[in-house]
LUMMI-151301 format. One line per 3 residues: for each residue x, z, y of C-alpha. Coordinates in steps of 0.001 Angstrom, whole numbers. Layout:
X:Z:Y; ...
END
This chain:
-80:-61:-147; 1563:-1014:3220; 748:338:6602
-1896:-2508:7349; -3737:-1494:4325; -3379:2046:4877
-5078:1712:8228; -7915:-6:6745; -8430:2290:3772
-7798:5407:5727; -10760:4536:7922; -12733:3772:4807
-11823:7297:3504; -12799:9056:6856; -16183:7263:6523
-16492:8421:2828; -15638:11950:3821; -17951:12104:6690
-20729:10575:4628; -20057:13212:1997; -20415:15948:4242
-23375:14648:6081; -25085:13983:2625; -23852:16970:823
-27414:18881:1045; -28882:16119:-1066; -26301:16532:-3928
-27097:19058:-6805; -25091:22130:-5902; -23710:22769:-9575
-22869:19916:-11784; -24713:18800:-15090; -21560:18479:-17256
-20112:20257:-20225; -16467:21326:-20872; -14420:18356:-21733
-16684:15659:-19908; -14029:13849:-18223; -11418:12845:-20841
-13561:10411:-22541; -14233:8755:-19181; -10702:7892:-18118
-8029:5929:-20078; -5582:7931:-22350; -2735:6867:-20535
-1882:5608:-16913; -2134:1933:-16309; 764:-233:-16668
-557:-2580:-13685; -1743:-1157:-10378; -5626:-682:-10242
-7372:-1591:-6976; -8375:937:-4276; -12017:-210:-4852
-12053:792:-8536; -10541:4069:-7681; -13152:4902:-5021
-15966:3741:-7340; -14594:5887:-9958; -14837:8881:-7464
-18528:8813:-7573; -18947:7907:-11363; -16215:10184:-12837
-15390:12877:-10179; -18361:13917:-8200; -20587:14374:-11316
-18133:17126:-12141; -18016:18775:-8711; -19283:22048:-7627
-20288:21371:-3995; -18806:24696:-2393; -19792:23332:1184
-23475:22614:177; -25791:24765:2308; -27246:25796:-1064
-23921:27333:-2347; -24195:31169:-2228; -21514:32120:-4639
-18263:33833:-4433; -17272:33905:-683; -17019:31075:1780
-14086:28599:1480; -13474:27012:4827; -14055:23380:5984
-13936:21985:9258; -13129:18424:10595; -10074:19519:12785
-8554:21058:9740; -9001:18177:7788; -7300:15946:10436
-4566:18555:10516; -4185:18308:6720; -3689:14534:6950
-1043:14835:9596; 714:17532:7495; 759:15216:4402
2074:12403:6595; 4898:14476:8057; 5673:15865:4531
8247:18296:5545; 9334:21115:2913; 9597:23834:5579
11857:26363:3790; 14454:26974:6686; 14391:26381:10561
16766:23476:10070; 14428:21881:7522; 11514:21502:10064
12012:23374:13424; 8389:22598:14408; 7013:23792:11295
8784:27135:11252; 8270:27913:15012; 4762:26838:15230
3740:29094:12097; 5540:32052:14103; 3440:31399:17248
272:30721:15391; 479:34036:13508; 901:35715:17003
-1990:34037:18255; -4304:35033:15397; -2822:38732:15456
-3820:38933:19025; -7277:37506:18296; -7497:40381:15767
-6086:42884:18267; -3284:43848:15858; -940:46455:16981
2017:45084:18853; 4278:46216:15867; 2858:43403:13787
3524:40515:16237; 6988:38671:16309; 6728:37941:20162
10295:37374:21352; 11914:40677:20373; 9579:42151:17828
10421:43558:14585; 7345:42443:12679; 5710:39202:12296
3418:37014:10418; 3689:34215:7673; 1165:32038:5945
1034:32585:2178; -778:30536:-217; -3528:33213:-1200
-4298:36898:-781; -3086:37344:-4384; 305:36014:-3275
333:38424:-222; -291:41410:-2402; 2325:40552:-5044
4875:39828:-2099; 4061:43268:-386; 4444:45013:-3815
7867:43480:-4634; 9042:44243:-1169; 7827:47741:-1533
9348:48179:-4912; 12822:47026:-3525; 12708:49342:-594
11731:52291:-2476; 14494:51558:-5224; 17156:51308:-2614
16227:54378:-796; 16175:56371:-3948; 19428:54919:-4936
21082:55586:-1654; 20004:59382:-1959; 21174:59505:-5654
23459:56612:-6706; 23554:57588:-10355; 19839:56389:-10579
19558:52898:-12035; 16894:50477:-11044; 15557:50626:-14648
15188:54426:-14434; 13289:54129:-11135; 10993:51250:-12120
9623:53054:-15041; 8579:56076:-13023; 7057:53805:-10068
3104:53917:-9691; 989:52178:-7301; -2723:52781:-6396
-5821:50698:-5519; -9628:51398:-5485; -11591:50833:-8656
-13440:48054:-6493; -10247:46343:-5627; -9594:42734:-6415
-8436:41977:-9859; -5426:40204:-8242; -4112:43865:-7271
-3995:44751:-11015; -2302:41443:-11649; 428:42023:-9050
1087:45422:-10780; 1540:43572:-14155; 3952:40953:-12567
5746:43606:-10583; 6140:45687:-13841; 4850:48900:-12199
1948:51143:-13282; -1276:50588:-11262; -3824:53245:-11301
-7570:52820:-9983; -8843:55575:-7786; -12576:56247:-8086
-14720:55008:-5101; -17439:56990:-3499; -20986:56364:-2974
-20278:53395:-489; -18016:51840:-3050; -14880:52776:-830
-11735:54476:-2206; -12123:58068:-1981; -9044:59408:-73
-9221:62944:-1517; -9136:61154:-5071; -6135:59289:-3964
-4290:62556:-2762; -5307:64149:-6155; -3814:61329:-8185
-627:61333:-6036; -63:65073:-6381; -614:64826:-10100
1676:61939:-10617; 4506:63599:-8391; 4075:66684:-10572
4613:64456:-13768; 7848:63215:-12432; 6329:59684:-11252
7114:57980:-7935; 4021:56882:-5868; 5153:54144:-3744
2427:51715:-3019; -1258:51632:-2006; -3591:48703:-1572
-6694:49344:654; -9384:46845:661; -11559:45851:3677
-14383:43873:2258; -14564:44069:-1412; -15342:41014:-3437
-18184:42739:-5462; -20023:44188:-2524; -18084:43890:863
-17273:47711:965; -14654:48877:3231; -11949:51601:2384
-11439:54152:5205; -8033:53355:6625; -8284:56566:8950
-8274:58746:5879; -5983:56657:3529; -3397:55727:6155
-2092:59037:7171; -1834:60144:3482; 245:57118:2685
2569:57662:5626; 3025:61284:4760; 3820:60521:1111
6082:57595:2284; 4004:55178:296; 3752:51468:1313
173:50570:2647; -937:47194:2246; -4485:45988:3544
-6246:43254:1653; -9064:42022:3887; -9154:38552:2223
-12878:37685:3188; -13767:40133:5829; -10502:39854:8081
-12004:36911:9810; -14805:38902:11080; -12405:41173:13058
-12043:38626:15904; -15449:39739:16905; -15217:42955:18973
-18383:44603:17138; -16622:44347:13739; -13153:45199:14948
-13710:48827:14357; -13684:48179:10719; -9888:47628:11053
-9364:51002:12766; -6482:52645:11093; -4548:49106:10603
-1681:51147:12624; -841:53045:9580; -323:49955:7258
3028:48191:6463; 1447:44949:5746; -1916:43374:6298
-3443:40205:4930; -6576:38104:5216; -7553:34546:4370
-8467:32192:7339; -9185:29837:4527; -12208:31752:3608
-14336:32240:6811; -12279:31112:9770; -12674:27231:9229
-8970:26336:8316; -9208:24652:5029; -7516:26210:1946
-4700:27175:1575; -3947:29467:4493; -3621:33182:3900
-2250:35157:6831; 197:38067:6342; 1581:40285:8710
4399:43258:8270; 5503:45752:10488; 9068:45365:9643
10263:41741:8507; 13487:43034:7245; 11462:44796:4325
10589:41175:3249; 13871:39514:3968; 15688:42505:2445
13851:41914:-767; 13832:38067:-906; 16826:36890:1171
19192:34295:-466; 21562:32243:1294; 22795:29377:-744
25168:27110:1137; 22847:24098:863; 20312:25906:2944
22645:27157:5567; 22472:25392:9032; 24387:25667:12336
21803:27772:14296; 21069:30441:11807; 23493:32971:13223
23258:31653:16834; 20982:34317:17964; 18786:31703:19582
16050:31719:16725; 12616:33210:16809; 12306:36454:15190
10825:35120:12195; 13038:32088:11689; 12250:31134:8200
9638:31399:5772; 12091:31233:2899; 12836:35094:3114
9118:35829:3295; 7422:34411:218; 7716:33531:-3608
8291:29756:-3264; 11118:27958:-1488; 9087:25132:-132
6290:25513:2356; 3923:22988:3838; 3255:22561:7630
-55:24678:7314; 321:26018:10924; -973:22643:12022
-4531:23446:10697; -4578:26784:12592; -3374:24988:15763
-6151:22363:15486; -8899:24597:14662; -8098:27382:17202
-7712:24955:19966; -10740:22745:18963; -13216:25751:18454
-11715:28383:20713; -12052:32073:20023; -15702:32054:21258
-16611:29184:18846; -15040:31064:16041; -16849:34200:16997
-20141:32272:17290; -19574:30939:13827; -18983:34343:12317
-21956:35902:13989; -24302:33137:12788; -23303:33874:9056
-23741:37591:9574; -27108:36898:11098; -28276:34752:8302
-27243:37480:5713; -29488:40050:7654; -32026:37479:7400
-31833:37248:3808; -31595:41023:3617; -34912:41332:5449
-36674:38925:3171; -35605:40827:115; -36551:44144:1289
-39942:42937:2153; -40700:42248:-1590; -41208:45357:-3467
-39934:43847:-6805; -36560:43822:-5357; -33738:46208:-4126
-30853:45989:-1923; -27856:47480:-3781; -25190:47865:-1042
-24992:48169:2691; -25036:44731:4235; -22229:44486:6819
-21082:41010:7073; -22215:37781:5124; -22825:39231:1552
-26034:40577:419; -26176:42463:-3197; -29561:42563:-4620
-31410:42635:-7887; -34974:42988:-9390; -35940:46459:-10099
-35620:46884:-13575; -33056:46403:-16473; -29780:44534:-16442
-31228:42279:-18957; -34104:41362:-16572; -31560:40509:-13862
-29182:38546:-16190; -32319:36373:-17152; -33135:35767:-13397
-29587:34643:-12673; -29584:32469:-15852; -32620:30702:-14300
-31405:30399:-10974; -28300:28609:-12010; -29838:26641:-14705
-32155:25217:-11971; -29249:24085:-10079; -30935:24316:-6727
-28889:27038:-5512; -25771:28591:-6910; -25145:32322:-7291
-22633:34692:-8962; -23108:38293:-10052; -21334:41511:-9944
-21295:44934:-11490; -21924:47935:-9215; -21535:50857:-11485
-23832:50400:-14566; -25975:47785:-12746; -25869:44023:-12943
-26399:42743:-9428; -26779:39286:-7839; -24559:38462:-4857
-25901:36101:-2099; -23050:34998:93; -23608:32933:3210
-20914:30381:2576; -21418:26839:4061; -20390:25886:7616
-23788:23941:7825; -26165:26621:6457; -29110:27223:8473
-32196:29570:8470; -34163:26685:6614; -31801:26958:3647
-31753:30628:3433; -35740:30566:3606; -35861:27904:845
-33286:29622:-1472; -35452:32996:-1085; -38702:31267:-2101
-36753:29685:-4943; -35681:33083:-6125; -39190:34483:-5795
-40645:31655:-7786; -38005:32287:-10633; -38521:35988:-10427
-42128:35851:-11105; -41484:33537:-14052; -38997:36173:-15404
-41452:39028:-14934; -44074:37216:-16588; -42041:36302:-19483
-41035:40112:-19944; -44731:41143:-19906; -45598:38664:-22625
END
């Protein structure tokens, strides 16, 4: 494909994408396929001679689209949002064209420096404490990770290195292996499974702290666990506090957990993967009170801030905690400016992350922040929250249903009053009908349905239609149970 054909096909693809987004509401939100559907539809080997672009595009509709779950449909209410906006799509196109691998400043100065500045922009939108910003002389700073799971793992590994070096400095006879087997980390029993996975990868014990009646980590239970583990000769070193849990969007109390972590010299990492976007709105910023006690903070603009996947924003108070854990300087990555003193405070993502290579992801933030403005982004968040409260009100007016957790942002947890089996049957009918898509969670011993406001294009009419559909299916389920 030469540049002339690229111009023509590129315009065709933009039209295809625009038509897809404009017509997504008419597509069935969940596909009618079974596992293994795709393999029989395509050849067993790559073609020896080139296929035409027309054939490829035709196969998109014949082969790919029948197996797509349409996350951006206004009838998709499952999981959490995944961001999508036209400015971010255009920035992704440019990112692909530039195609740099930004592992150091020299590898792509603009890639490195724009990311540093965009993370400061976003940090200021959240009103993060100054300690988390790079600025011109700051000790902290932000970096774009691929996911919140990566951010949690990076924080845990940095904390592990920090505590190991501190203990070895005090007791040189201690080996890293001897320290490792005693390390213990903590998170709420409502924390995301990726936190447990970080413990597995990091080779440290992770203990689940019981949550209270609001599904928040109980600080007194955390303190009790820490004291018990210290008495047993273990080394508490890392705590993950969750703001906006996946199950029900509950919030750990940072003002209780934070001081305890500081007192016990435990690294506090805040996982706000979904909810963090809402903190750009002044009315939701109090949910972040206590962030000043944290060592690291992360949320996903690629969930709810209109920046397409992948873009997970992570800040640290002291960037040397990361660079000290991950810094490697092979000769082929060195460049003439690295010791010049002219670089920004966070000169390279190389020492802040697990992969070496990194895409020019900050372009997406730059495009979205400039084309929406802070006020436009705030309006987007507020619209989703308003729609969730509208759905909550509809559920509350039907005596057959109950709300199962406080509705704070864009998630409503609800169920039919009755057995888990009854609610499992309702969810099965909902997802089999494929008009809307939901996923469940367990809150204590209850099987609960989650209704998350997700699509950029969702309106009150979609919420109303979804509720009427749920009510009709609920009537059928209750009727079947009585028979």
